[in-house]
C-alpha positions, 0 to 999 in steps of 0.5 A: 531505788530499782536495781538494773542487773545485766544478762551477764551478772545473772548466773543461771543465763548465760549470753547465747543460750536459746531459752524456752522462750525464744524457742517458742517465739520461732516455733511458729516460723519453723512450722511455716518454713515448708510452705514458705519454701514452696511459695518461693519455689513456685511462685516468687521464683518463676515470676522473677525468672519471667521478668529476666524472660521478657527482656531475651529473644530465643533464635535457633537456641541462642538467647540474647538480651534485648533490653525492653524491646519487647515490651515496646513490641507488644505496646504496638500490636495491635492485636494485643491492645485488642486483647486488653480491651476483650479483657476489660470486657470479658472481667467487668461482666464477670465480676458484675455479674458474679458479685451481684448474683452471689450476694442475691443468692447468699441473701436467699440462702441466709433466710435459712428455709427448707433445703438450704444445704441441697442448694448450696451443694447445687451452687457449689457443684461447678466449682469442684469441675475444671476448667476443661471440663466445664468449657467443654459442656458449655461448648457442646451445649451451644453447638449450632447443631446438636447444642440443647440450649442452642436448639431450644433458643432456635426453637423458642427465642428465633430472634437471638439467631441459630448460630449464638456459637459462631458470632464475636458477640455471642461467643463472648457472651457464652464465655462470661455465662460459663465464667459466672456459673463457676465462679458463683459458688466462690462469690455466694459462700464469701457473701453468705458468711460476711451476711452471718457476721451482721448482729441480728439485734442490729437488724431488728433495731432497725425493723422496730425503728421502721426501716423496711428490707431496702433501707435495712440492706443499704443503711445496715448490711451493706456498710457491715459487709462492704470490706468483704465485698472489696474482697471478693471484687479484687479476687474475682477481678485478678481471677477474671484477668488471669483466666485462660482455661475456659476461653481454651476450651470453650472457643479456642480465642475465637471466632476471629479473636473475638474472645482472645484476652490478654491471658489467652494472648499470652498463651499463643504467643509463649506457647503456641508461637514459641516466642517466650520473650513476648509472651513473659513481657504480657506475662509481666503486663498481666502482673502490673495490671493485678498489682495496680488493682490491689494497691487500688484495694489497699487504698480504698481499705485505708479510707475506710478504716480512717 
């Protein structure tokens, strides 16, 4: 018969005493506590304050509560709806191009040919440049008078026009290409890491069974790296929706508002016009868009696991 004893009945352990096992259990938490405090201070705190600020209006230094009035004003503004449409175009183009090109470059680098390290350095070079520096460089390259790329296009591809930078479609094209140029480093690294997790034995077995390269990719490689691709698509989508540095430094939202995305609308409304209530409302709307994308991703991942 098994005898059950309580902690009180054991003389060497007193109730309320912190045992070495309990210290070990809480030790990782104490190590993470500084990071948690910084995260709360820099992320959670400003987010909650944005929710509060979106329900207020400031006039002559006096703050008044207006409830959901700022949201109604924002959603009824044609300029904000146009900004959402431009955000969809910009984010969709960016995600599709970066994912496809990043996967293609990763497939090439995964073959481990000569000078792979040099190619990786060249790909990652744009990633370490700030948005302002990269945007300024792209703006100079496409200037109608002295831009190197624009002069080449004018001389060799005159059908595309002499002033791509000053047209609505051309400005959006330049902004998207600059964003893809910077984002390829991230997608290439993620795809390359995912490809290197695919077992070589599986690929060799598929090759012995007569599967060609395309069939091996779609039947063997793609199913195994699909979860990683989904994470990459989610992160790239959130990054594109919230991106404002490149647009600000390349086109400043122009020409004629052709590149004024929702994030740029937030910057212009909140900081340039000083309407912090409507700017905060726009930020909250973007927050819920990002949250919706995350929930969709979690739902898809749940189906994948089933």
